[in-house]
TIVOLUM-617863 format. One record per residue (C-alpha): x, y, z. Coordinates in pm, whole numbers, always signed. Example, Ala and Ser with C-alpha at 12.3 -4.5 7.8 and 13.67 -1.06 7.14 Angstrom:
residues 2
PT    east   north      up
PT   +1230    -450    +780
PT   +1367    -106    +714
END
This chain:
residues 240
PT    east   north      up
PT   -2001   -2384   -2830
PT   -1877   -1972   -2773
PT   -1603   -1905   -2594
PT   -1720   -1529   -2472
PT   -1735   -1440   -2127
PT   -2083   -1362   -1994
PT   -2125   -1038   -1853
PT   -2223   -1033   -1527
PT   -2458    -775   -1344
PT   -2304    -580   -1058
PT   -2535    -435    -785
PT   -2401     -91    -537
PT   -2525    +133    -294
PT   -2433    +460    -206
PT   -2417    +594    +181
PT   -2563    +911    +286
PT   -2451   +1215    +328
PT   -2167   +1249    +585
PT   -1900   +1502    +706
PT   -1557   +1447    +496
PT   -1275   +1301    +710
PT   -1038   +1525    +431
PT   -1225   +1828    +379
PT   -1397   +1938    +679
PT   -1638   +2198    +508
PT   -1779   +1954    +241
PT   -2009   +1649    +248
PT   -1889   +1325    +112
PT   -2049   +1037     +29
PT   -1933    +667    -118
PT   -2104    +447    -372
PT   -1991     +81    -250
PT   -2094    -237    -423
PT   -2311    -466    -277
PT   -2186    -707     -25
PT   -2421   -1037    -193
PT   -2189   -1017    -554
PT   -1882   -1227    -547
PT   -1624   -1087    -555
PT   -1285   -1259    -629
PT    -895   -1135    -758
PT   -1042   -1114   -1139
PT   -1315    -875   -1059
PT   -1137    -607    -793
PT    -856    -571   -1080
PT   -1156    -451   -1354
PT   -1273    -213   -1037
PT    -980     -76    -921
PT    -868     -38   -1300
PT   -1241    +203   -1306
PT   -1057    +423    -928
PT   -1242    +183    -692
PT   -1041     +46    -382
PT   -1099    -189    -121
PT   -1118    -173    +291
PT   -1141    -524    +423
PT   -1375    -702    +226
PT   -1526    -384    +108
PT   -1491    -222    -202
PT   -1518    +166    -246
PT   -1530    +449    -394
PT   -1643    +830    -335
PT   -1923    +966    -509
PT   -1976   +1290    -342
PT   -2199   +1577    -498
PT   -2041   +1879    -487
PT   -1653   +1741    -497
PT   -1440   +1518    -715
PT   -1069   +1619    -484
PT   -1036   +1254    -363
PT    -883   +1117    -745
PT    -750    +793    -807
PT    -382    +767    -843
PT    -154    +505    -983
PT    +294    +506   -1092
PT    +334    +356   -1403
PT    +675    +127   -1302
PT    +878     +92   -1534
PT    +835    +500   -1624
PT    +929    +595   -1273
PT   +1236    +818   -1194
PT   +1389    +845    -838
PT   +1368   +1170    -661
PT   +1703   +1296    -492
PT   +1466   +1301    -141
PT   +1384    +951    -280
PT   +1751    +846    -301
PT   +1830    +987     +41
PT   +1518    +774    +184
PT   +1662    +459      -4
PT   +2009    +538    +128
PT   +1883    +603    +525
PT   +1713    +200    +422
PT   +2030     +22    +471
PT   +2003     -87    +828
PT   +1643    -285    +749
PT   +1580    -648    +571
PT   +1273    -698    +369
PT   +1019    -969    +416
PT    +714   -1032    +203
PT    +423   -1317    +329
PT     +47   -1348    +299
PT     -96   -1136    +533
PT    -268   -1277    +808
PT    -360   -1195   +1158
PT    -105   -1221   +1436
PT     -39   -1018   +1811
PT    +311    -923   +1640
PT    +127    -721   +1360
PT    -123    -613   +1552
PT     +25    -481   +1862
PT    +258    -310   +1630
PT     -62    -126   +1421
PT    -156     -38   +1724
PT    +172    +142   +1886
PT    +140    +321   +1522
PT    -268    +438   +1558
PT    -257    +510   +1921
PT     +81    +744   +1819
PT     +35    +943   +1556
PT    -334    +884   +1495
PT    -576    +941   +1824
PT    -700   +1194   +1651
PT    -870    +950   +1376
PT   -1208    +682   +1379
PT    -923    +408   +1397
PT    -827    +558   +1765
PT    -828    +352   +1961
PT    -778     -11   +1800
PT    -945    -349   +1848
PT    -815    -682   +1663
PT   -1170    -710   +1512
PT   -1124    -362   +1372
PT    -779    -443   +1248
PT    -922    -699   +1071
PT   -1256    -627    +887
PT    -969    -308    +795
PT    -649    -483    +648
PT    -739    -832    +598
PT    -980   -1080    +289
PT   -1035   -1377    +218
PT   -1074   -1368    -225
PT    -732   -1228    -318
PT    -378   -1240    -308
PT    -311    -970     +39
PT     +23    -956    +163
PT    +267    -818    +408
PT    +628    -581    +326
PT    +742    -622    +608
PT   +1072    -423    +733
PT   +1334    -561   +1027
PT   +1581    -340   +1162
PT   +1911    -544   +1127
PT   +2037    -540   +1488
PT   +1801    -512   +1714
PT   +1636    -813   +1522
PT   +1238    -672   +1541
PT    +947    -568   +1282
PT    +952    -202   +1225
PT    +708    -133    +948
PT    +486    -334    +778
PT    +269    -215    +471
PT     -29    -423    +370
PT     -82    -487     -51
PT    -315    -657    -262
PT    -182    -857    -619
PT    -411    -781    -915
PT    -371    -867   -1201
PT    -175    -562   -1368
PT     +68    -439   -1040
PT     +39    -418    -694
PT    -207    -221    -528
PT     -94     -71    -126
PT    -386     -82    +164
PT    -183     +52    +394
PT    +165    +139    +583
PT    +167    +114    +984
PT    +545    +124   +1164
PT    +699    +171   +1460
PT    +686    +556   +1519
PT   +1015    +552   +1684
PT   +1171    +488   +1297
PT    +965    +826   +1205
PT   +1283    +965   +1068
PT   +1349    +649    +834
PT   +1043    +835    +606
PT    +887    +419    +596
PT    +595    +501    +448
PT    +735    +696    +180
PT   +1026    +350    +188
PT    +704    +100    +117
PT    +627    +280    -148
PT    +936    +232    -358
PT    +996    -119    -220
PT    +637    -208    -370
PT    +821     -32    -686
PT   +1081    -263    -718
PT    +827    -600    -629
PT    +620    -488    -942
PT    +920    -435   -1159
PT   +1040    -797   -1086
PT    +720    -953   -1137
PT    +669    -818   -1493
PT    +384    -566   -1345
PT    +292    -249   -1467
PT    +110     -24   -1171
PT    +164      +1    -849
PT    -208    +210    -700
PT    -213    +399    -423
PT    -530    +492    -312
PT    -681    +809    -307
PT    -460   +1135    -354
PT    -668   +1488    -245
PT    -379   +1725    -345
PT    -461   +1996     -67
PT    -445   +1747    +194
PT    -105   +1741    +371
PT    -119   +1414    +499
PT    -127   +1272    +130
PT    +147   +1510      -2
PT    +395   +1251     -33
PT    +172   +1048    -264
PT    +208   +1304    -537
PT    +602   +1231    -500
PT    +582   +1019    -759
PT    +715   +1056   -1132
PT    +535   +1026   -1369
PT    +202    +946   -1157
PT     -98    +900   -1336
PT    -466    +994   -1217
PT    -824    +827   -1291
PT   -1008   +1177   -1368
PT   -1335   +1155   -1632
PT   -1364    +771   -1653
PT    -977    +735   -1816
PT    -612    +726   -1678
PT    -356    +995   -1799
PT     -93   +1141   -1705
PT     -39   +1395   -1378
PT     +94   +1748   -1515
END
């Protein structure tokens, strides 16, 4: 009897061209895995290793005709070295406690998400927020997804949450939202540093950071982590 795993057929569909949300003069297209395909951690782990990401239940990858600015990136955690800015970030973070829990919907997290979007991203397509949108964007039933929560020790309140997924060889950052009153603590940067710690503690190889556009100011922080691996021409290579 053969123990060989049978290959499965994956169906994808391509969206019509639409205005790129990051580069205004470009048109974007997105390749989606068909929702008819049964998805699990094993399949998603294979796809994220090929540059795919998830948004809620949907797995996708940019597939633009005239632009390849969106680059999937990951941090090899055992080789990662803190820079001066990141060391300062960790030093300031002593006012926080951290707790992980399975990702699920509750009003506390939603209210924090709403405050973040309403304050920082009124120009984006997630404003105004809704409970349905929150669930559709962040939560999934077929993957082990978690909250990394940051609590102000003195005030005893939730001030930030990083939603992340467990995949076979690492953790994948999905989205971080925080109380804008705590912006001075660089909580987006801090969340990634804490994910690196979580990956190391669990003997995992990578932290996946999603897509990076070098020319985008909003994504500049993703290029701060070194060494950094980029998925280019169907292979992972170190960013020079």
